[in-house]
C-alpha positions as CSV (number, residue, x, y, z in Angstrom):
1,X,0.0,0.0,0.0
2,X,1.2,3.6,-0.7
3,X,2.3,5.6,2.4
4,X,0.0,8.3,3.6
5,X,2.0,11.4,4.8
6,X,-0.9,12.5,7.0
7,X,-1.0,9.1,8.8
8,X,2.8,9.3,9.2
9,X,2.5,12.7,10.8
10,X,-0.3,11.6,13.1
11,X,1.8,8.7,14.3
12,X,4.9,10.9,14.8
13,X,2.7,13.3,16.8
14,X,1.7,10.4,19.1
15,X,5.4,9.6,19.5
16,X,6.2,13.2,20.3
17,X,3.4,13.2,22.9
18,X,4.9,10.2,24.5
19,X,8.2,11.9,25.0
20,X,6.6,15.1,26.3
21,X,4.9,13.0,29.1
22,X,8.1,11.0,29.5
23,X,9.8,14.2,30.6
24,X,12.0,14.8,27.7
25,X,12.8,18.3,28.8
26,X,16.1,18.5,26.9
27,X,14.2,18.2,23.6
28,X,16.7,15.6,22.4
29,X,13.9,13.7,20.7
30,X,11.0,16.2,20.6
31,X,12.7,18.7,18.3
32,X,13.9,16.1,15.8
33,X,10.4,14.6,15.7
34,X,8.9,18.1,15.0
35,X,11.3,18.5,12.2
36,X,10.4,15.1,10.7
37,X,6.7,16.0,11.0
38,X,7.3,19.1,9.0
39,X,9.4,17.3,6.4
40,X,6.8,14.5,5.9
41,X,4.2,17.2,5.4
42,X,6.2,19.3,2.9
43,X,8.5,16.9,1.2
44,X,7.9,13.9,-1.1
45,X,8.1,10.7,0.9
46,X,11.2,9.1,-0.5
47,X,13.2,6.0,0.5
48,X,16.0,8.4,1.7
49,X,13.6,10.2,4.0
50,X,12.2,7.0,5.4
51,X,15.7,5.5,6.0
52,X,16.8,8.7,7.8
53,X,13.8,8.6,10.1
54,X,14.2,4.8,10.8
55,X,17.8,5.4,11.9
56,X,16.6,8.1,14.2
57,X,13.8,5.9,15.5
58,X,16.1,3.0,16.2
59,X,18.5,5.2,18.1
60,X,15.9,6.8,20.3
61,X,14.3,3.4,21.0
62,X,17.6,2.1,22.4
63,X,18.0,5.2,24.5
64,X,14.4,5.1,25.8
65,X,14.6,1.4,26.6
66,X,17.8,2.0,28.7
67,X,16.1,4.9,30.5
68,X,13.0,2.7,31.3
69,X,15.3,0.0,32.6
70,X,16.9,2.7,34.8
71,X,13.6,3.3,36.5
72,X,12.4,6.3,34.4
73,X,8.6,6.0,33.7
74,X,5.6,7.9,32.5
75,X,3.7,9.7,35.2
76,X,0.5,8.3,36.5
77,X,-1.2,6.3,39.3
78,X,1.2,3.4,38.6
79,X,4.4,4.8,37.0
80,X,5.8,1.4,36.3
81,X,8.4,0.2,33.7
82,X,5.8,-2.3,32.4
83,X,3.1,0.4,31.7
84,X,5.7,2.7,30.1
85,X,7.0,0.0,27.9
86,X,3.5,-1.0,26.8
87,X,2.7,2.6,25.9
88,X,6.0,3.0,24.0
89,X,5.4,-0.1,22.0
90,X,1.8,0.9,21.2
91,X,3.0,4.2,19.8
92,X,5.9,2.6,17.9
93,X,3.4,0.1,16.3
94,X,1.4,3.1,15.0
95,X,4.6,4.5,13.5
96,X,5.5,1.2,11.9
97,X,2.1,0.8,10.4
98,X,2.3,4.3,8.9
99,X,5.8,3.9,7.6
100,X,5.3,0.4,6.3
101,X,1.6,0.0,5.7
102,X,0.4,-3.6,6.1
103,X,-1.0,-5.2,2.9
104,X,-4.7,-5.4,2.9
105,X,-6.1,-8.9,3.7
106,X,-7.0,-10.8,0.5
107,X,-10.6,-12.1,0.7
108,X,-11.2,-15.8,0.6
109,X,-14.0,-17.9,-0.7
110,X,-15.3,-21.4,0.1
111,X,-15.3,-23.6,-3.1
112,X,-16.9,-26.7,-1.6
113,X,-20.0,-26.2,-3.7
114,X,-18.1,-25.8,-7.0
115,X,-17.9,-28.5,-9.6
116,X,-14.8,-30.5,-9.2
117,X,-14.1,-29.4,-5.6
118,X,-13.8,-33.1,-4.6
119,X,-10.5,-33.2,-6.5
120,X,-9.1,-30.3,-4.5
121,X,-7.6,-30.7,-1.0
122,X,-8.1,-27.2,0.3
123,X,-11.6,-26.0,-0.1
124,X,-10.9,-22.3,0.2
125,X,-9.3,-19.9,-2.2
126,X,-7.9,-16.3,-2.0
127,X,-9.0,-14.0,-4.8
128,X,-8.8,-10.5,-6.3
129,X,-11.8,-9.0,-8.0
130,X,-15.5,-9.7,-7.6
131,X,-16.4,-13.0,-6.0
132,X,-18.9,-13.8,-8.8
133,X,-16.0,-14.5,-11.1
134,X,-14.2,-17.1,-8.9
135,X,-16.4,-20.1,-9.7
136,X,-15.6,-20.0,-13.5
137,X,-11.9,-19.7,-12.9
138,X,-11.8,-22.5,-10.4
139,X,-14.0,-25.0,-12.2
140,X,-12.4,-24.4,-15.6
141,X,-8.9,-24.7,-14.1
142,X,-9.7,-28.0,-12.4
143,X,-11.1,-29.3,-15.6
144,X,-8.0,-28.3,-17.6
145,X,-5.4,-29.6,-15.1
146,X,-7.3,-32.9,-14.6
147,X,-7.5,-33.5,-18.4
148,X,-3.8,-32.5,-18.8
149,X,-2.8,-34.9,-16.0
150,X,-4.8,-37.8,-17.4
151,X,-3.2,-37.2,-20.8
152,X,0.3,-37.2,-19.2
153,X,-0.6,-40.3,-17.2
154,X,-1.2,-42.1,-20.5
155,X,2.2,-40.9,-21.8
156,X,0.7,-38.8,-24.6
157,X,3.1,-35.8,-24.4
158,X,2.1,-34.6,-27.9
159,X,-1.5,-34.2,-26.9
160,X,-0.6,-32.8,-23.4
161,X,1.5,-30.1,-25.2
162,X,-1.8,-29.0,-26.8
163,X,-3.0,-27.9,-23.3
164,X,-0.3,-25.2,-23.2
165,X,-1.0,-21.7,-24.4
166,X,0.6,-19.6,-27.1
167,X,2.5,-17.5,-24.4
168,X,4.2,-20.7,-23.3
169,X,4.9,-22.1,-26.8
170,X,6.7,-18.9,-27.6
171,X,9.6,-20.0,-25.5
172,X,9.0,-23.8,-25.1
173,X,8.9,-26.1,-28.1
174,X,7.4,-29.6,-28.0
175,X,10.9,-31.0,-27.9
176,X,11.7,-29.0,-24.8
177,X,8.4,-29.9,-23.2
178,X,9.1,-33.6,-23.6
179,X,12.7,-33.1,-22.3
180,X,11.5,-31.4,-19.1
181,X,9.1,-34.2,-18.4
182,X,11.8,-36.8,-19.0
183,X,14.1,-34.9,-16.7
184,X,11.4,-34.9,-14.0
185,X,10.8,-38.6,-14.4
186,X,14.5,-39.3,-13.9
187,X,14.8,-37.0,-11.0
188,X,11.7,-37.8,-9.1
189,X,11.4,-41.6,-9.6
190,X,9.3,-42.3,-12.6
191,X,6.8,-41.1,-15.2
192,X,3.7,-39.0,-14.2
193,X,0.9,-41.4,-13.1
194,X,-1.6,-39.4,-11.2
195,X,-1.9,-35.8,-10.1
196,X,-3.6,-34.8,-6.9
197,X,-4.6,-31.1,-6.6
198,X,-3.7,-29.7,-3.2
199,X,-4.7,-26.1,-3.4
200,X,-5.2,-23.0,-5.5
201,X,-3.0,-19.9,-5.5
202,X,-4.5,-16.5,-5.9
203,X,-7.5,-16.5,-8.2
204,X,-7.8,-13.4,-10.5
205,X,-11.6,-13.2,-10.8
206,X,-12.0,-10.2,-13.1
207,X,-10.2,-7.6,-15.1
208,X,-9.7,-5.3,-12.0
209,X,-8.2,-8.2,-10.1
210,X,-5.9,-9.2,-13.0
211,X,-4.6,-5.6,-13.2
212,X,-3.2,-6.1,-9.7
213,X,-1.4,-9.3,-10.6
214,X,2.3,-9.2,-9.9
215,X,5.5,-11.1,-10.5
216,X,5.4,-12.4,-6.9
217,X,2.7,-14.9,-8.1
218,X,5.3,-16.4,-10.4
219,X,3.8,-15.5,-13.8
220,X,6.1,-15.5,-16.8
221,X,6.6,-12.0,-18.2
222,X,5.3,-13.2,-21.5
223,X,1.8,-13.8,-20.1
224,X,-0.3,-10.6,-20.4
225,X,-2.2,-9.6,-17.2
226,X,-5.5,-9.7,-18.9
227,X,-5.1,-13.4,-19.6
228,X,-4.0,-14.5,-16.2
229,X,-6.5,-16.6,-14.2
230,X,-4.8,-18.5,-11.3
231,X,-2.2,-21.1,-10.3
232,X,-2.7,-24.4,-8.5
233,X,-0.4,-26.8,-6.8
234,X,-0.5,-30.5,-6.1
235,X,1.5,-33.7,-6.1
236,X,2.4,-36.0,-8.9
237,X,2.4,-39.7,-8.0
238,X,5.2,-41.4,-9.9
239,X,5.3,-45.0,-8.6
240,X,3.1,-47.6,-6.8
241,X,4.4,-46.5,-3.4
242,X,3.0,-43.0,-3.9
243,X,6.4,-41.4,-4.3
244,X,6.8,-38.4,-6.6
245,X,7.1,-34.7,-6.6
246,X,5.1,-31.5,-6.2
247,X,4.0,-29.4,-9.2
248,X,2.5,-26.0,-9.8
249,X,0.5,-24.9,-12.9
250,X,-0.2,-21.4,-13.9
251,X,-3.4,-21.1,-15.9
252,X,-4.3,-18.5,-18.5
253,X,-7.2,-17.9,-20.8
254,X,-6.2,-17.3,-24.4
255,X,-8.6,-17.1,-27.3
256,X,-11.4,-18.2,-25.0
257,X,-9.7,-21.4,-24.0
258,X,-8.0,-22.2,-20.6
259,X,-4.4,-23.1,-21.1
260,X,-1.2,-23.8,-19.2
261,X,1.1,-20.7,-19.2
262,X,3.8,-22.3,-17.0
263,X,4.5,-25.4,-15.0
264,X,7.1,-26.3,-12.4
265,X,8.1,-29.6,-10.7
266,X,9.6,-29.4,-7.2
267,X,10.3,-31.2,-4.0
268,X,10.1,-30.1,-0.4
């Protein structure tokens, strides 16, 4: 989230108020805080300004902690070190949240009534966009990955390659596709036999949600945001003893069809 200079100034004002009651008569912390409040009001909030303030905050925190340990406390009915520390930490949390705003919680939706949910371990998904768009993405993604897994389970790599989208084929030929699966078979103990879907990653339910998609979700740069739908992870069984590897599939919609934009095999 972008930093709000007004919230930063409000938090610094709370910290200044703490030091006034703490008896900071020498103004070793109050005056610098007043200067920072003015700067956050009048200057652009840059990384340099943030870093400068954080260095100041860390220094005064160490000083204040030592003073509290030396029996200095806020005035009141019970001027204890515990009460003073609790108030200091409360104010510093306000400052931290203003300087480094927490990311908003991503909403989640129960998919236990969706078609194909019985093939998914975790029945809840996180999503961006309107919840009405989640069902189609989830159901079509399950359908695609199960079909793809069944095709691979039969050893038909040519047909399985047909489940990939144009954005993947731009950089991965059929020959490379087969080679990657051969490497996985050698590394993880056998050919792909059965894929069990564990959970969905972030579901991008509409255009607004897709516009917020980021590289942190693992998308290849060649996949346009407007085509991104979700990713899901699971486990490939590769022998009769249930050994194998984990895998993640990134799903896109291209030309009206759900396709695989990227896949990755991995182990814990």
